[in-house]
DSSP file (Angstrom, degrees, kcal/mol; ACC not computed):
  #  RESIDUE AA STRUCTURE BP1 BP2  ACC     N-H-->O    O-->H-N    N-H-->O    O-->H-N    TCO  KAPPA ALPHA  PHI   PSI    X-CA   Y-CA   Z-CA
    1    1 A M     >        0   0    0      0, 0.0     4,-2.0     0, 0.0     5,-0.1   0.000 360.0 360.0 360.0 -39.5  -19.8   60.8   28.4
    2    2 A I  H  >  +     0   0    0      1,-0.2     4,-2.5     2,-0.2     5,-0.2   0.904 360.0  52.4 -65.2 -41.4  -22.7   58.5   29.5
    3    3 A V  H  > S+     0   0    0      1,-0.2     4,-2.5     2,-0.2    -1,-0.2   0.908 109.1  49.6 -62.1 -42.5  -24.3   58.9   26.1
    4    4 A K  H  > S+     0   0    0      2,-0.2     4,-1.6     1,-0.2    -1,-0.2   0.904 111.0  49.7 -63.4 -41.5  -21.1   57.9   24.3
    5    5 A G  H  <>S+     0   0    0     -4,-2.0     5,-2.2     2,-0.2     4,-0.3   0.920 113.1  45.1 -64.6 -44.6  -20.7   54.8   26.6
    6    6 A L  H ><5S+     0   0    0     -4,-2.5     3,-1.1     1,-0.2    -2,-0.2   0.889 112.6  51.9 -66.3 -38.8  -24.3   53.7   26.0
    7    7 A A  H 3<5S+     0   0    0     -4,-2.5    -1,-0.2     1,-0.2    -2,-0.2   0.806 104.8  57.5 -66.4 -28.7  -24.0   54.3   22.3
    8    8 A A  T 3<5S-     0   0    0     -4,-1.6    -1,-0.2    -5,-0.2    -2,-0.2   0.534 133.7 -84.7 -80.9  -6.2  -20.8   52.2   22.3
    9    9 A G  T < 5S+     0   0    0     -3,-1.1    -3,-0.2    -4,-0.3    -2,-0.1   0.455  76.0 147.3 121.2   1.4  -22.7   49.2   23.7
   10   10 A A      < -     0   0    0     -5,-2.2    -1,-0.3    -6,-0.2     3,-0.1  -0.439  32.0-160.4 -67.8 142.5  -22.7   49.6   27.5
   11   11 A D  S    S-     0   0    0      1,-0.2     2,-0.3    -2,-0.1    -1,-0.1   0.674  70.5  -1.6 -95.1 -21.1  -25.9   48.2   29.1
   12   12 A D        -     0   0    0     -7,-0.1     2,-0.3     2,-0.0    -1,-0.2  -0.952  62.0-157.0-158.8 170.2  -25.6   50.2   32.3
   13   13 A Y        -     0   0    0     -2,-0.3     2,-0.4    -3,-0.1   -11,-0.0  -0.986   5.4-153.4-153.2 158.9  -23.4   52.7   34.2
   14   14 A L        -     0   0    0     -2,-0.3     2,-0.3     4,-0.0     4,-0.1  -0.990  17.9-135.3-131.5 143.5  -22.6   53.9   37.6
   15   15 A T        -     0   0    0     -2,-0.4    -2,-0.0     2,-0.1     0, 0.0  -0.713  40.4 -79.0 -95.4 151.6  -21.3   57.3   38.6
   16   16 A K  S    S+     0   0    0     -2,-0.3     2,-0.1     1,-0.1     3,-0.0  -0.723 114.2  41.0 -91.5 144.4  -18.5   57.8   41.0
   17   17 A P  S    S-     0   0    0      0, 0.0     2,-0.2     0, 0.0    -2,-0.1   0.587  90.6-165.0 -73.5 140.2  -18.6   57.7   43.9
   18   18 A F        -     0   0    0     -4,-0.1    -2,-0.1    -2,-0.1     3,-0.0  -0.613  20.8-119.6 -96.9 155.0  -20.9   54.7   43.7
   19   19 A D     >  -     0   0    0     -2,-0.2     4,-2.2     1,-0.1     3,-0.4  -0.809  16.0-141.6 -89.9 124.4  -23.1   53.2   46.4
   20   20 A P  H  > S+     0   0    0      0, 0.0     4,-2.4     0, 0.0     5,-0.2   0.832 102.6  55.1 -56.9 -33.6  -22.1   49.5   47.1
   21   21 A G  H  > S+     0   0    0      2,-0.2     4,-2.1     1,-0.2     5,-0.1   0.901 108.2  47.6 -65.9 -40.3  -25.8   48.7   47.6
   22   22 A E  H  > S+     0   0    0     -3,-0.4     4,-2.6     2,-0.2     5,-0.2   0.898 110.5  52.6 -66.5 -40.4  -26.7   50.1   44.2
   23   23 A L  H  X S+     0   0    0     -4,-2.2     4,-2.3     1,-0.2    -2,-0.2   0.936 110.7  46.9 -60.0 -46.8  -23.8   48.2   42.6
   24   24 A N  H  X S+     0   0    0     -4,-2.4     4,-2.2     1,-0.2    -1,-0.2   0.889 111.5  51.4 -63.3 -38.9  -25.0   44.9   44.2
   25   25 A A  H  X S+     0   0    0     -4,-2.1     4,-2.0     2,-0.2    -1,-0.2   0.915 110.9  47.6 -64.6 -42.4  -28.6   45.6   43.0
   26   26 A R  H  X S+     0   0    0     -4,-2.6     4,-2.2     2,-0.2    -2,-0.2   0.863 110.3  52.0 -68.1 -35.3  -27.4   46.3   39.4
   27   27 A I  H  X S+     0   0    0     -4,-2.3     4,-2.5     2,-0.2    -1,-0.2   0.903 108.8  51.8 -64.7 -40.7  -25.3   43.1   39.4
   28   28 A G  H  X S+     0   0    0     -4,-2.2     4,-2.3     2,-0.2    -2,-0.2   0.897 108.9  50.0 -61.5 -41.0  -28.4   41.2   40.6
   29   29 A V  H  X S+     0   0    0     -4,-2.0     4,-2.3     2,-0.2    -2,-0.2   0.916 110.5  50.2 -63.4 -43.3  -30.4   42.7   37.7
   30   30 A G  H  X S+     0   0    0     -4,-2.2     4,-2.2     1,-0.2    -2,-0.2   0.911 110.7  48.8 -61.9 -43.4  -27.7   41.7   35.3
   31   31 A R  H  X S+     0   0    0     -4,-2.5     4,-2.5     1,-0.2    -1,-0.2   0.904 110.5  51.3 -62.5 -41.5  -27.6   38.1   36.6
   32   32 A R  H  X S+     0   0    0     -4,-2.3     4,-2.4     1,-0.2    -2,-0.2   0.901 109.6  49.8 -63.7 -40.7  -31.4   37.9   36.4
   33   33 A I  H  X S+     0   0    0     -4,-2.3     4,-2.4     2,-0.2    -1,-0.2   0.909 111.0  49.4 -64.1 -42.4  -31.3   39.1   32.7
   34   34 A I  H  X S+     0   0    0     -4,-2.2     4,-2.2     2,-0.2    -2,-0.2   0.911 111.4  49.5 -62.7 -42.5  -28.6   36.5   31.9
   35   35 A C  H  X S+     0   0    0     -4,-2.5     4,-2.1     2,-0.2    -2,-0.2   0.917 111.4  48.4 -63.4 -44.1  -30.7   33.8   33.5
   36   36 A L  H  X S+     0   0    0     -4,-2.4     4,-2.3     1,-0.2    -1,-0.2   0.892 110.1  52.3 -63.2 -40.0  -33.9   34.8   31.6
   37   37 A Q  H  X S+     0   0    0     -4,-2.4     4,-2.3     1,-0.2    -2,-0.2   0.906 109.4  49.2 -63.8 -41.4  -31.9   34.9   28.4
   38   38 A R  H  X S+     0   0    0     -4,-2.2     4,-2.3     2,-0.2    -1,-0.2   0.885 109.9  51.8 -65.0 -38.4  -30.6   31.3   29.0
   39   39 A D  H  X S+     0   0    0     -4,-2.1     4,-2.4     2,-0.2    -2,-0.2   0.916 109.6  49.5 -62.7 -42.9  -34.2   30.2   29.8
   40   40 A I  H  X S+     0   0    0     -4,-2.3     4,-2.4     1,-0.2    -2,-0.2   0.921 110.6  49.9 -62.4 -44.2  -35.4   31.7   26.5
   41   41 A E  H  X S+     0   0    0     -4,-2.3     4,-1.8     1,-0.2    -1,-0.2   0.905 111.4  48.7 -62.0 -41.8  -32.6   29.9   24.5
   42   42 A A  H  X S+     0   0    0     -4,-2.3     4,-1.8     1,-0.2    -1,-0.2   0.907 112.5  47.8 -65.5 -41.7  -33.4   26.6   26.1
   43   43 A K  H  X S+     0   0    0     -4,-2.4     4,-2.3     1,-0.2    -2,-0.2   0.857 108.1  55.5 -68.5 -34.6  -37.1   26.9   25.4
   44   44 A N  H  X S+     0   0    0     -4,-2.4     4,-2.5     2,-0.2    -1,-0.2   0.889 106.1  51.7 -63.8 -38.4  -36.4   27.9   21.8
   45   45 A L  H  X S+     0   0    0     -4,-1.8     4,-2.3     2,-0.2    -2,-0.2   0.907 109.9  49.2 -63.4 -41.1  -34.4   24.7   21.4
   46   46 A L  H  X S+     0   0    0     -4,-1.8     4,-2.4     2,-0.2    -2,-0.2   0.901 111.4  49.5 -63.8 -40.3  -37.3   22.7   22.7
   47   47 A L  H  X S+     0   0    0     -4,-2.3     4,-2.0     2,-0.2    -2,-0.2   0.896 109.8  51.1 -65.7 -40.2  -39.7   24.5   20.3
   48   48 A Q  H  X S+     0   0    0     -4,-2.5     4,-1.1     2,-0.2    -2,-0.2   0.922 111.7  47.3 -62.9 -43.4  -37.4   23.9   17.4
   49   49 A E  H  X S+     0   0    0     -4,-2.3     4,-1.0     1,-0.2     3,-0.4   0.903 111.2  51.2 -64.1 -41.3  -37.3   20.2   18.2
   50   50 A A  H  < S+     0   0    0     -4,-2.4     3,-0.3     1,-0.2    -1,-0.2   0.847 107.9  53.1 -65.2 -33.1  -41.0   20.1   18.6
   51   51 A A  H  < S+     0   0    0     -4,-2.0    12,-0.3     1,-0.2    -1,-0.2   0.755 111.4  46.5 -72.6 -23.6  -41.4   21.7   15.2
   52   52 A R  H  < S+     0   0    0     -4,-1.1     9,-2.3    -3,-0.4     2,-0.3   0.579 109.7  56.4 -95.1 -11.0  -39.2   19.0   13.6
   53   53 A T  B  < S-A   60   0A   0     -4,-1.0     2,-0.4    -3,-0.3     6,-0.1  -0.896  82.6-111.8-126.7 152.8  -40.8   15.9   15.1
   54   54 A D     >  -     0   0    0      5,-3.2     4,-2.7    -2,-0.3     5,-0.1  -0.677  25.3-144.5 -76.8 127.4  -44.2   14.3   15.3
   55   55 A S  T  4 S+     0   0    0     -2,-0.4    -1,-0.1     1,-0.2    -4,-0.0   0.784  95.3  47.9 -68.6 -26.6  -45.3   14.5   19.0
   56   56 A L  T  4 S+     0   0    0      1,-0.1    -1,-0.2     3,-0.1    -2,-0.0   0.917 128.1  19.5 -79.7 -45.0  -47.1   11.2   18.9
   57   57 A T  T  4 S-     0   0    0      2,-0.2    -2,-0.2     3,-0.0    -1,-0.1   0.697  89.3-131.8-100.8 -21.9  -44.3    9.1   17.3
   58   58 A G     <  +     0   0    0     -4,-2.7    -3,-0.1     1,-0.3     3,-0.1   0.515  63.3 133.5  79.4   4.2  -41.2   11.1   17.9
   59   59 A L        -     0   0    0     -5,-0.1    -5,-3.2     1,-0.1    -1,-0.3  -0.507  68.5 -88.1 -85.4 155.8  -40.3   10.6   14.2
   60   60 A P  B     -A   53   0A   0      0, 0.0    -7,-0.3     0, 0.0    -1,-0.1  -0.348  46.5-145.2 -60.3 141.9  -39.2   13.5   12.0
   61   61 A N    >>  -     0   0    0     -9,-2.3     3,-1.5    -3,-0.1     4,-0.8  -0.302  35.7 -79.3 -99.4-172.0  -42.0   15.3   10.3
   62   62 A R  T 34 S+     0   0    0      1,-0.3     3,-0.3     2,-0.2     6,-0.1   0.766 126.7  61.6 -64.9 -25.4  -42.3   16.9    6.9
   63   63 A R  T 34 S+     0   0    0    -12,-0.3    -1,-0.3     1,-0.2   -11,-0.1   0.781 100.4  56.6 -68.2 -24.9  -40.5   20.0    8.0
   64   64 A Q  T <4 S+     0   0    0     -3,-1.5     7,-0.6   -12,-0.3     2,-0.2   0.775 102.1  64.2 -77.5 -27.3  -37.5   17.8    8.7
   65   65 A S  E  <  -B   70   0B   0     -4,-0.8     2,-0.4    -3,-0.3     5,-0.2  -0.649  65.3-157.0-101.4 157.4  -37.2   16.4    5.2
   66   66 A K  E >  S-B   69   0B   0      3,-2.2     3,-1.1    -2,-0.2    -3,-0.1  -0.979  74.4 -12.8-136.0 120.3  -36.5   18.2    2.0
   67   67 A N  T 3  S-     0   0    0     -2,-0.4    -1,-0.1     1,-0.3     3,-0.1   0.859 126.9 -55.1  59.0  38.5  -37.5   16.9   -1.4
   68   68 A G  T 3  S+     0   0    0      1,-0.2     9,-2.9    -6,-0.1     2,-0.3   0.646 116.5 110.2  73.9  13.4  -38.4   13.5    0.0
   69   69 A R  E <  S-BC  66  76B   0     -3,-1.1    -3,-2.2     7,-0.3    -1,-0.2  -0.907  79.0 -97.2-122.4 150.5  -34.9   13.1    1.5
   70   70 A S  E  >  -B   65   0B   0      5,-3.1     4,-1.7    -2,-0.3    -5,-0.2  -0.434  26.2-141.7 -64.0 132.8  -33.8   13.0    5.1
   71   71 A A  T  4 S+     0   0    0     -7,-0.6    -1,-0.2     1,-0.2    -6,-0.1   0.811  98.1  42.5 -66.7 -29.6  -32.5   16.4    6.1
   72   72 A K  T  4 S+     0   0    0      1,-0.1    -1,-0.2     3,-0.1    -7,-0.0   0.948 129.9  18.4 -82.9 -52.1  -29.8   14.9    8.2
   73   73 A S  T  4 S-     0   0    0      2,-0.1    -2,-0.2     3,-0.0    -1,-0.1   0.690  87.9-131.0 -97.7 -19.8  -28.4   12.0    6.0
   74   74 A G     <  +     0   0    0     -4,-1.7    -3,-0.1     1,-0.3     3,-0.1   0.472  60.4 139.1  80.6   0.6  -29.7   12.9    2.6
   75   75 A A        -     0   0    0      1,-0.1    -5,-3.1    -6,-0.1    -1,-0.3  -0.460  66.0 -90.0 -76.2 150.0  -31.0    9.4    2.1
   76   76 A P  B     -C   69   0B   0      0, 0.0     2,-0.9     0, 0.0    -7,-0.3  -0.336  37.4-129.1 -58.0 138.5  -34.4    8.9    0.5
   77   77 A S        +     0   0    0     -9,-2.9    16,-1.3    16,-0.1     2,-0.3  -0.816  65.0  99.0 -93.8 106.2  -37.2    8.9    3.0
   78   78 A G  E     -D   92   0C   0     -2,-0.9     2,-0.4    14,-0.2    12,-0.1  -0.891  62.5-110.5-163.8-172.6  -39.2    5.8    2.3
   79   79 A M  E     -D   91   0C   0     12,-1.5    12,-2.2    -2,-0.3     2,-0.5  -0.992  15.4-133.5-138.7 147.7  -39.7    2.3    3.6
   80   80 A A  E     -D   90   0C   0     -2,-0.4     2,-0.3    10,-0.2    10,-0.2  -0.855  27.0-175.8 -99.4 132.5  -38.9   -1.1    2.1
   81   81 A I  E     -D   89   0C   0      8,-1.7     8,-1.7    -2,-0.5     2,-0.4  -0.915  13.7-158.0-126.3 155.5  -41.6   -3.7    2.4
   82   82 A R        -     0   0    0     -2,-0.3     2,-0.6     6,-0.2     5,-0.1  -0.988   5.6-171.1-133.4 122.9  -41.7   -7.4    1.4
   83   83 A C    >   -     0   0    0     -2,-0.4     3,-2.2     4,-0.2     2,-0.2  -0.941  58.4 -57.4-118.5 112.8  -44.9   -9.2    0.8
   84   84 A G  T 3  S-     0   0    0     -2,-0.6     0, 0.0     1,-0.3     0, 0.0  -0.382 119.7 -14.1  60.0-120.6  -44.7  -12.9    0.4
   85   85 A S  T 3  S+     0   0    0     -2,-0.2    -1,-0.3    -3,-0.0     2,-0.0   0.293 104.3 121.9 -98.2   8.8  -42.3  -13.8   -2.4
   86   86 A C    <   -     0   0    0     -3,-2.2     3,-0.1     1,-0.1    -2,-0.0  -0.318  69.2-106.9 -70.9 154.0  -42.1  -10.3   -3.9
   87   87 A W        -     0   0    0      1,-0.1    -4,-0.2    -5,-0.1    -1,-0.1  -0.476  51.5 -83.3 -71.2 151.6  -38.9   -8.4   -4.2
   88   88 A P        -     0   0    0      0, 0.0     2,-0.4     0, 0.0    -6,-0.2  -0.335  50.7-159.7 -56.8 136.8  -38.4   -5.5   -1.7
   89   89 A T  E     -D   81   0C   0     -8,-1.7    -8,-1.7    -3,-0.1     2,-0.6  -0.969  12.6-133.6-124.1 135.6  -40.2   -2.4   -3.0
   90   90 A S  E     -D   80   0C   0     -2,-0.4   -10,-0.2   -10,-0.2   -12,-0.0  -0.780  19.9-168.5 -89.4 126.2  -39.5    1.1   -1.9
   91   91 A I  E     -D   79   0C   0    -12,-2.2   -12,-1.5    -2,-0.6     2,-0.1  -0.960  19.9-130.3-115.8 115.8  -42.6    3.1   -1.2
   92   92 A P  E     -D   78   0C   0      0, 0.0     2,-0.3     0, 0.0   -14,-0.2  -0.378  17.9-132.9 -66.9 141.4  -42.1    6.8   -0.8
   93   93 A L        -     0   0    0    -16,-1.3     2,-0.5   -25,-0.1   -16,-0.1  -0.729  19.3-118.3 -89.5 141.3  -43.7    8.4    2.3
   94   94 A R              0   0    0     -2,-0.3   -32,-0.1     1,-0.1   -16,-0.0  -0.705 360.0 360.0 -79.4 126.4  -45.7   11.6    1.9
   95   95 A M              0   0    0     -2,-0.5    -1,-0.1   -33,-0.1   -30,-0.1   0.361 360.0 360.0-113.9 360.0  -44.0   14.3    3.9
């Protein structure tokens, strides 16, 4: 019966009659595992953000753009400059 329960997706089990101290200890272990999993998820989000941005400027890096376009808006990633009386010129940024 225990094997079937574990195979069906159970993470732990207690036999009857159970000891209240053992139940509390197993609940504590479960809470600790949940807390560790949440910490891992939060750190993974920070790592993903760090991988997408330049640490010095905070701007999106080349991993963030695709084919010279912003991954979020789809707009060309470049800059417009004006020198003296020249018309604005778009200069593509190397990503």
